[in-house]
N, C-alpha and C positions, 0 to 999 in steps of 0.2 A: 367213818371219817372223823366224827366228833371225838371219839375215844382216841384214835391214833394221833391226832394233832392237839388233843387236849383243849379244844376250843372253849369250853365252858370255864375251865380253870384260868384261861387267859382273857376271859371276858370279851370274846369276839364271836363272830358268826361266819358261816360259809360265804354269804354275800359280801361281808366286809373284807374278808381275806381275798376274795377274787378281785374285788374293786381295787384293793391295795396292790395286788400283783400287776394289774393293768397299769396303774399309776406308776409303779416302779419301772415297768417296761417302757412306758412313754418317755420317762426322763433319761433313759440310757440307750434307747434304740439308735441314737446317732452313731454308736460304735460300729454297727454293722456295715456302714459305708466308710466311716473314718478310718477304721483299723486296716482294711485292705489298701486304702489309699496311702496310709503312712508306710506300710510294710513293702509296698511295690512302687514307691515314687509316683503315686497317682497314676498307676497303670503303665509307667515308663518301662517296667520290666516285663511287659507282655500281658495280654488279656488272660492267658491261661493261668498265670500265677495269681493275678488279681482274683479270678474266679475261685481258685483253690483257697486263697486266704479268706475270701468272703465266706465260703462254705465252712471252713475251719472255725471262723469267728462265731457263726451261728451255732455250730455243733458243740464247741467247747463251752460257750456261754450257757447253752441249754443244759449240758451235762453237769457242769459245776454247780449251777443254780439248783438243779434237781437234787443233787447230792446234799446240798446245803439244807434243803427242806426235809429230806429223809433222815440224814445223820444227826442234825442238830435241832430240827424243828424250830428254826429261826427264820424271820422274814427278810433275809438278805439275798441279794442277787450278785452273780459273778459274771465276768467277761474278761477278755484280754485287756489288761490295765493300761490306762493312759499314762504316758511317761515311760512305762516299761516297753510299750510297743515302739516308742520313739528310740529308746535305747537299743532295742533289738535291731531296728533298721540302721542305726548309726554304726553298730558293731559289725553288721553284715557288710555294709559299704566299706568300712575300714579294712576288714579282712580281705575283701576283694581287691582293694587297692594295694595292700601290703604283700599279698601272696600271689597275685595274678590269677586267682580263681575268678570264675564268672560270679555275678551276683547270686544266681540260683544256687551255685555250689556253696558259696559262703552262707547263704540263707539256710541251707540244709545243715551246715556245720553248726550254726547257732541253734538250730533245733536240737542238736545233741546236748548243747549246754542247758537248754530249757528242760530236756528230759532228765539230766542229772540233778538239776535244781528241784524238779518235781519229786523225784525219787528220794532225794535227801530230805526234803520237807515232809514227805510221807513218814519216813523213819523218825524224824525229830518230833513230828506231831504225835505219833504213837507213844513216844517216850516223854511227852510233855516238856520238851526242851526248848521250843521256839521262843516262848515268852522270856525265858531266862537269858537267852542269847541277846535278845533285843535290849533287855535291861542293862547288859554289859556295855552297850554303846553309849557314849556321852550324850546327855540330853540335848546339848546344843547342836550336835551333828545330826542326830535323828530327827530333831524338830526342823532343821534347815533343809532336809531332803525334799519335802513337799514344795516349799517355796522355790527352791532352786529348779525343781522340775517345772514349776509354773513359769519361771523366766525362760526356760528352754522352749516350752510350748508356745509362749508369746513370740519368741524369736522365730520359731518355725512358721507360725501363723502369718507373721508379717514379712518373713524373709523367704524361705525356700519353698514353701508349699504352694505359693501362688505364681509359679513359673509360667511365663508366656513365651511362645516361640513365634518368630517371624517367618516369612516365606523362605529365607535362606537357612533356616534351621537354628539360628542363634537364639539362645534362651535369655530371658530377662526376668528379674525378680523385683517384687514390689518395693521392699524397703531399700534395697541397694540401688536399683535403676530408676525408680520413680521418686521416692522421697529423698534418696541420696544424690539425685542429679543436681547440677548447678542451677537449673531452672527448667521451666516447662519446655521452652524451645530446644534446649540441649537434649532433654529426654526424648522429645518427639523426633528429633533428627537421628538419635541413636537407635531408637526402636523401630523406626520406619513403619511398615504396615502392621506391626504389633501394638502400636500406640493405642488405637481404639479399644483393643481387648484389655490392655493394661488399665485404662481409665475405667472400663466397665468392672474390672476385677476390684479395683480400689473402692469404687462406689458400693459394690455389692458387699465387700467385707465389712465396711462401716455400717451399712444398713442392717446386715445380719447381726452384728454386735449390738446395735441399738435395739433391735427386735428382741434379742435374747435377754438383755438387761431389763427391758420394759416388761416382758412377760414374767420374768423371774420376780421382779418387784411387785407384780400383781398376784404372786403366789399361784401361777398357773402351771399345772403339772405338764411336763414335757416341754419346758421353755426352750431348751437347747434344740430339741428336734424340730419344734414348730418354728423357731427362729431360722434354722437351717433351711427348712422348706420354704419359708417366706422369702429368704434371700435367693433361693434357687429359682423361684417363680419370677422374681425381678430380673435375674440374670438371663433366664431363658427368654423372657419377653423382649428384653433389650437386644439380646443376641439375634432374635428372629427379625425384629422390626428395624433395627439400626445397622446391624452387621450383616443382615441377610444370610444368616446361617441357621440351618434346621437343627435345633438342640437335641432332637429326638431321632436323628438320622440313624443312630446305632440300634434303635429299637425296631427298625423295619425288618420284618421277617425273622425276628429274634425268637428263640425258644425259651420258655419259662420252666423247662425241665431242669432241676437242680444239676449244676455242672460237676457231677461226681467224677466224670472222666478226667477233667482238668485237675481235680484234687488228687486222683490216683496217679496221674502222670507226673505231677510236680511236687507234692508235699506229703502224701499219705505214707507214713512210715519210711520216708525218704531221708533217713539219717545218714550224714556223711561223716563217719568216724575217721576216715583218712584225713579229711580236712582239719579235724580237731588235732590230729597228730602234727600236722604241718605248722600250726600256729605256736606250738611249744606248750609244755606242761604248765609253766608258770602263768603264761597268759590265760590259758584255759582255767586254771584254778582261780585267778583273780576275777575273771569274768563270771564264773559261777558264784563266787562270794558276793560280787557286786549285785548280780540279779537277786540273790537270796536276801541281802540286806534291804534292798529297796522293797521287795515284796513283803518281807516281814513287817517293816514299818507301816507300809501302806495297808496291809490287811488288818493288823492288830489295831492300828489307829482308827480305821473305819469301823471295825467291829465294836470296839469299846465306845467310840463316840456315838454311834447309832444306837447301841444298846442302852447307853445312858439316857439318851433322848427318849427312848421307848420305856424307860423305867424297868429294864430287864436285869439290872445289876443287883447282886445280893448285898447284905449289910456290910460285907468286907470289901466291896468294890470289885468283885469278880463276876464274870458272866457265866451262868450255868450253860453247859453245852458248848463251851469254847473249844474243847478238843475236837468235837465233831465238825465245828465250823472250820477250824484250821486244817483238818484232814480233807474236807471237801475242797478247800483251796489247793491243797497239794495234789490231789487226784485230778482235779480240773486242769492243773498245769501239765500233768503227764498226758492227759487227753489232748490238750492244746498242742503239745509238741508232736504227738503222733499224727494229728490231722494237718498241722501246718500253720501254727500261729504262736504269738508270743505268750508270756506268762499270764495265766488267768488269776484274777484276784477279785476281792470283794469291792463293790462299787459304793461310793458314798451316796450315790443317787438312790440307794435303798431307803434312805431317810424319807423319800417321797411317799413310799408305801406305808412306812411306819407312821407318818404324820396323819394319815387318814384311817388309822386303826389296825393296820397289819401287825399281827403279833406272833404268828406261827409259820411253820413250814409250808402251809397251804398257799400263802402269799408267794413264796419262792417257786413252788411248783407251777402256779399260774404263769409267772414270768417265764419260766423255763419252756412251757408249752408255746408261748408266743414267740420266743426266740427260735424254736424249732420250725415253726410255720414260716419264718423269714427265709428259709432256704429256697423258697420258690420265687423270691423277688430280686435275685441278683441283677438282672438287666436294668431294673428300675433304680437300684442303688448306684449302678455304674454311671448314670447320667447326672448325678449330683455334682455340680461344678466345684472345682477346688476352692473357689472364693467362698462358698458357703461353708465348707468344712474348715477353712482357715478362720472364719468368724467364730466357729465353735471352739477351735483350738485356743484362740486368744481369750475367749471367755473362761474356759476351763483353767487356763494358765493364771489368769488374774484371780480367780477364786482360790487357787492353791497358794498364792502368795500371802493371803490373809493370815495364815497360821504363824507368820513371823511375830505377831503380837504376843506370843507365848514367851519370847526371849527377853532377857534383861539386857538392853543395849548399853547399860552402864558397866556391864561386866565384860571385860575383854575376852575371857574364855568362851563367851557366848557370841559376842558381836563379831570378833575376827573370823572364826570359822564360817559363820553365816555369810559374811560379806564375801569371803573367798569363794564359797560354794555358789553363791548367787551369780557371780560373774564367770566362774570357771565352767559351769555346766553348759550355758548357751554358747560360750566362745569356743570351748574345746570340743563340744558336741559329744562328750562322754560323761554319762552320769556316774559311772564307776570311778573315773579319774577325779571327778569333782568331790566325791565322797572321800577318796583317798587323800586329796589335798586338805579336806576339812578335818579328817582325823589327825593328819600330821601337824596341821596348824594348831589344832586344839592342844595336842600333846606338847608342842613347843611353847605355847603360851602358859600352860600349866607348869612346865619346868621353869620358865623364866619367873613365874610367880611364886616359886618355892613350894608348889603343890604336886610335884611329880608322883608322890605316893598315892594320890587320889585318882590317878589315871588307871582304869581297869587293865588287867593283864591282857585280855582279849583285844583291847584297843592297841596296845603295844605290838601285839602279833600282827595285826592288820597293817599298822604303820610300817613295820619291817617289810612285809610283803609288797606294799605299794612303793616303798623306796627302792627295793630291788627292781621292781617293774619299771619305774621311771628312769633309773640311772644305769642299770646293768643289763637288762634284758630287752631286746627289740620287740 
């Protein structure tokens, strides 16, 4: 073990690596409940699909992280990426609305797109082409993707993820129907018997956010997970004592056997290639490109940023083992598509393990083992209230907005695309369309500034594809 992971060369020990792996897992374990919630409308698409995505989340996270440890010997962990899972759900919902397919059918269609993305990335990683492609995208656009994703997550956390239903089946949303109401009396009369649940949801969301921010400021590992659990306890307690609802009713007579049957029936290798043909080749190509662009920026940014913090960069600013790390990301995405989840990518929470001494792949393997053990806790994850996961979404979104500081707001070629993307992503609900608008806006500003020659050729190609998509193809 010492020789395989080069522990002595990296000035670390088995104990330190295992501790780092546990710390990394604690900081990102929230994804095992949040990902299936996001991809299934918090269970609205059926318990079977929720169970399938839950299992796929655990398996893909464990597989990708294990590959990271074995192929690159780096202490980074992987799982279905935040933002990318939101994009997946938005695309699946849009395809269902546009084509008349059921959500499950469109879900399986998007899995085909994720498969192509993973296979394409596998080839590009082997050919060392991924980093070159990223460098061809304007700095302003690629830097704005993270913050724009953050505004989308904040929008979802405050808006659509905390839906409440009354006895008549009408749905209400926190930002729209509570904070957007003319007053408390108006909201109370509109919501009827759903009003107490909405009040409890709003209180829980803000308490959850406060807990996460407090724990994070105290540098406590697993702040997001612990904040979610604290908010859940508050929600469960109030639900039981004030609303007279048993929050654990779904756990009565439940089985903790992993729901492999649900995954086999709903998502395991359930690719819908016919659905892909129905949406048209241009739409399919732009979706694949959009997923690829987001994943490339997310993965490379996380790898370089975390590696720099861990002093893993060489004198030329390159990270040894980058090819293995990128290949792990690509194969993990293929595994994710096969099992039934969105793009698998490197998590910035890996920095938690690095911060306490994790330096090798043994840290990653420890995290992978813990993710695999999570396949036995699906019923427990299912009782996490939407309000608690909304608090986590808002926190993650706010943390993603902070990278805007890298932009020069006095430079129109950076400010204008960023501003457009920040508003386009949450309002349109499409990450890909927001990126397209950012690329088109950037190119237009550069042309007006007399700097058209500085726009990369690849950017012009993407602009043409998005213009065709926006104005000529449905």
